Structures are given as C-alpha cells and as structure tokens.
C-alpha positions in Angstrom: 5.9 -14.4 -0.2 8.6 -14.7 -3.4 10.3 -11.8 -3.6 12.6 -10.2 -6.2 15.1 -7.3 -5.6 14.8 -4.9 -9.0 16.5 -2.3 -7.5 20.1 -1.8 -5.9 18.6 0.2 -3.1 16.4 -2.5 -2.0 16.3 -3.6 1.4 13.8 -6.7 2.5 10.4 -5.3 3.9 10.2 -5.6 7.5 7.3 -5.9 10.1 8.7 -3.1 12.8 7.1 -5.6 15.8 6.6 -9.3 15.9 2.6 -8.0 16.5 3.0 -5.6 13.5 0.2 -6.4 10.8 2.0 -4.3 7.9 5.2 -4.4 6.5 7.6 -1.0 6.0 8.8 -0.7 2.5 12.1 0.9 2.6 12.3 3.3 -0.3 15.6 2.4 -2.9 16.0 5.8 -3.9 15.5 9.6 -2.1 12.6 11.1 -3.0 10.4 13.5 -2.8 6.7 14.0 -2.7 4.5 17.2 -2.7 0.7 18.1 -3.4 1.1 16.8 -7.0 1.0 12.8 -7.1 4.0 11.3 -8.3 5.0 7.1 -8.6 7.7 5.7 -7.2 9.3 2.6 -7.2 9.8 0.6 -4.4 12.9 -1.2 -6.1 10.9 -5.0 -6.1 8.7 -7.5 -7.7 6.8 -10.0 -5.4 4.6 -13.3 -5.8 1.2 -12.7 -3.4 -0.1 -15.7 -2.8 -3.1 -17.1 -4.3 -6.3 -15.7 -2.4 -5.0 -12.6 -1.2 -4.4 -9.4 -2.3 -1.2 -6.9 -1.0 -2.4 -3.2 0.2 -0.4 -0.7 -0.2 -0.2 2.2 2.9 1.2 5.2 4.0 3.2 4.1 7.7 1.1 5.3 10.4 3.9 8.3 11.2 4.5 9.5 7.8 0.6 9.6 7.4 0.1 11.6 10.6 3.8 13.4 10.6 4.0 14.8 7.8 0.6 14.3 5.3 1.5 11.7 3.4 -0.8 9.9 1.0 -1.6 7.4 -1.7 -3.5 9.3 -4.1 -5.1 6.3 -5.0 -6.2 6.2 -1.2 -4.8 2.4 -1.4 -2.6 0.3 -3.3 -3.8 -2.9 -4.7 -1.4 -5.5 -5.6 -3.4 -8.6 -6.8 -1.5 -12.4 -6.6 -1.3 -12.2 -10.2 0.8 -9.2 -10.9 4.5 -9.6 -11.5 5.6 -6.2 -12.0 7.9 -3.8 -9.5 5.9 -2.2 -7.2 5.0 1.4 -6.9 3.1 4.0 -4.5 1.4 7.1 -6.2 2.7 9.1 -2.9 1.9 13.1 -2.4 0.8 15.0 0.8 -2.5 16.4 1.9 -1.0 20.5 2.4 1.5 20.2 -0.5 4.0 20.7 1.6 7.4 19.2 0.2 8.0 16.0 2.4 11.6 14.2 1.3 13.0 10.8 2.4 16.4 9.4 1.7 17.5 5.9 0.6 16.3 3.3 2.6 13.9 5.5 4.7 10.2 3.7 5.4 7.5 5.5 4.0 5.1 3.1 2.7 3.9 -0.2 4.5 2.3 -3.4 3.0 0.0 -6.1 4.5 -1.2 -9.0 2.9 -5.0 -9.9 3.7 -6.9 -13.0 2.4 -9.8 -12.1 -0.6 -13.3 -13.8 -0.4 -14.0 -14.9 -4.1 -17.6 -13.9 -4.2 -20.3 -14.2 -6.9 -22.7 -11.2 -7.2 -26.7 -11.5 -8.0 -28.8 -8.8 -9.4 -31.9 -9.2 -6.8 -35.4 -6.9 -7.0 -34.8 -6.2 -2.7 -32.4 -7.0 0.6 -33.1 -8.2 2.9 -34.0 -5.7 6.1 -31.8 -5.2 8.9 -32.2 -2.8 12.4 -29.4 -0.1 10.5 -31.9 -0.4 7.2 -30.5 2.6 4.9 -29.2 4.6 7.8 -25.5 6.5 7.8 
C-alpha cells in the first residue's frame, strides 16, 4: 500500500508482531484526549488498495487501560480517499489521556470489501434463529 508523509513527525506504521492483524499508528504530535471528541491528524495519507477498506481503531492497550475510543466507533478510510488520515479521539470516562509525539494510540487494519447489490423483497428466508436477538 502506498503511503505519503504529511507531517514532519511522521513515523511509518508498523505491526507489533508478525501475526498482528493491524498496524500501529505513531502519533505525529503530542496530544490529549478527554470526554469531548477531538480530531487528530495522523500525519499521512495513503492509497488503500481498490476493493479494500482501512479501519481505524484504538490500540487494544489504550482502549482497555485508558478508555480511549474513536468518537465514530470505527474510522473508515475508503480506497478512493487521498487526504490526511484523521481520528476523532475521546475517552469514555472523560479522564484526560495524553501522549507524546511518536507514541502509538491508534491502529488500522485493511480488509477486503465485498461489492454487493441490494434487492428489495417482500420477505426473507427462514433460519433457525429467526428474529431472536
């Protein structure tokens, strides 16, 4: 996947281990998130391969330990978007969470997208589960 630096503090995203599903994003500048969502630039733009989507998520450690979340639950970067990637970050508790430039707060994964056609029908096929929650 092609990626271009937009900020001088850019560090190339990397997987934490060979079997990691997502790549860690290094924040290009220091910042603080609290209960109010704030948009943070991630310092790069990228060309997600056609037929795929990049999903932005908090890193497991920042989400579990500090309540960091994305305001829109999951950021979606489509394959035709070429602007700077940004994340709307907040904390669940409202307790501030701060990071320094170069720290990993967000991660992203690239997954295939199935192109589907919607068909309006009068009813759906029956399943064992049916309408059960």
